N, C-alpha and C positions, 0 to 999 in steps of 0.2 A: 541612783534612785533613793530617795528618803522614804523608807517603808515603815509603816506603823500598822499593828494589828491590835484589835480590841475585841473583847468578848466578856460576857457575864461570868464565865467560869475561869477566865485567864487574867493574869496581870497584864497591864499594857506592855507591848513589845515595840521597840523602835530600833532601826538599823539603817545604815547607809551602805548600799551595795552598788557596784558598777553594773550597768545594764547595756546589753546589745540590742539594737532596734533596727528593724527594716520595714519599709512600707512600699506599697504599690497603689498608685492612684490612676483611676480611669476617668478622663475628662468627659463629663456629661454635656456641659455647655461651656461657654468661654470663661465662666466664673465658678461653676460648681463641678465638683468631682466626687466620685465614690472611692473611698480609701479602705484598704485592707492593711492592717498593721500587726506586727508581732514584736513582742518584747520578751527578753529572757535575762534574768539576773545571773551574774557570774558565779555566784555560789549555789545556783539552782534552787533558791528558796521560792522564787515566783517566776512564772512564765505564762504567756497566754497570747491571745489575739483579740483584735477589735475590728469591727466593720462599721462604717458610718460616712457621713458627708463632710466635705471641706469646702468652705467658701473662700474664694480668692478675691481680695479687694480690688485687684487690678487684673484685667484680662490678659492672659498670655497670648491669645490669638484673637484676631477680629475676623468676622465673616462679612463679606461684601459681594456684590455682583458686578460683573463687567457690564459696561454701558452698551456695547454693541450686541453681544450674544445673550446676556441675561443669565449666564452660568454663575453659580455660587463658587466662591473661592475662599480658602482659609489663608490668612496672611499673618505671619508672626509679627508681634509688635516690636517696636524699636527697643533694642537692648544696648547697654545694660540698664537695669532698673531694679528698684526694691519691690518686693512682692509680699505684703502681709496676708496672713491667712488665719481663719478660725475654724475649728472643727468640733463635731460632737459624734460620738460613736458608742455602740454597745459592745460588750465583750465578755469573754470567759477567761479566767485565770486559774492556774493550779498553784496552790500554796503548800509548801512542805517545810516545816520548821519545828524546832522543839520550843514549846511554850511552857510557862510556869503556871500551875493552877493557883487560883486565888484562895483556896481552902487553907486557913491558917492552922487547922488541927492536924494536918499531915506533916510528916518529916520532910526535910528539904530534898532528900533523894527521891521521894515519891511524888513530889510536886512537879518535877520536870517530865512532861509527856510529849511524845512526838505527835504532831498534828499534820494531817494531810486533808486538804479541802479543795473542792471545786467552787470557785466564786463567780458570780455573775454580777455585772454592774455596768457603769458608764465611765466614759473617758472624755474629758474636755481638753482641747489643745488650742494653743495660740502660737503662731510662728511667723518668721520673716525669712525671706530668701533673697539673695543677691544674685541676679542673673548675669552671666558673662557672655551670653550668646543665645541663639535660638534654642539650644538644647541643654546647656550646662548651667548649674547654679550651686551655691553653697547655702545650706539651710540651717537655721537654729529654731528649735521648737520646744515649748514647755508643755508638759502633759500633767494633768491632774486625774488620777485614777481612783475610783471608788467601787469596791466590790463587796458583796455580801454572800454569806452562806449561813446555814442554821447555827446560831451561837457565835459567829465570827464575822468581824468587819475588817476589811483591808483598805487602807488609804495609802496611796503612793503619789509622790511628786517627783518628776524627772525632767531632765533637759537633754536634748540630743543635738549634736552638731555634726554635719557631714555633707558630702557632695550629693548632688541629685542630677539625674540624666533623664530627659524627656525623649521618648521614642517617637 
């Protein structure tokens, strides 16, 4: 994650940190799902969760009815295929890091202050998945995170790659 923090009282902060991410999606329709995601930096500087919607450009399942009985049935689409997605979520993150005050009249030792903040904001994502069957895929997703607290703004950009399993 490329992490940046800005504030009126602090000098700009930028750091690249490894991130672990996990998500759970509940399909609402064949193209829309509700997603709950969590992310945590390896150095424990930022961690949090988001909840929001994800739109799948290609339906994973199709709904149809049988001709004779009229019962609805869900049928998995032909695989393998590419599945692009976009998402928007709101979230809460905890931020803990030592930042440098922008006050030039303080000595260097007094300018470094530990900051702990709870930030609220939005996360936008764009991803693509390659399905290998009705249940498995490999996904790559880009996330842009924007969080704010009183006197502090956090901007993060991250990319995740990993397997996905549909229950």
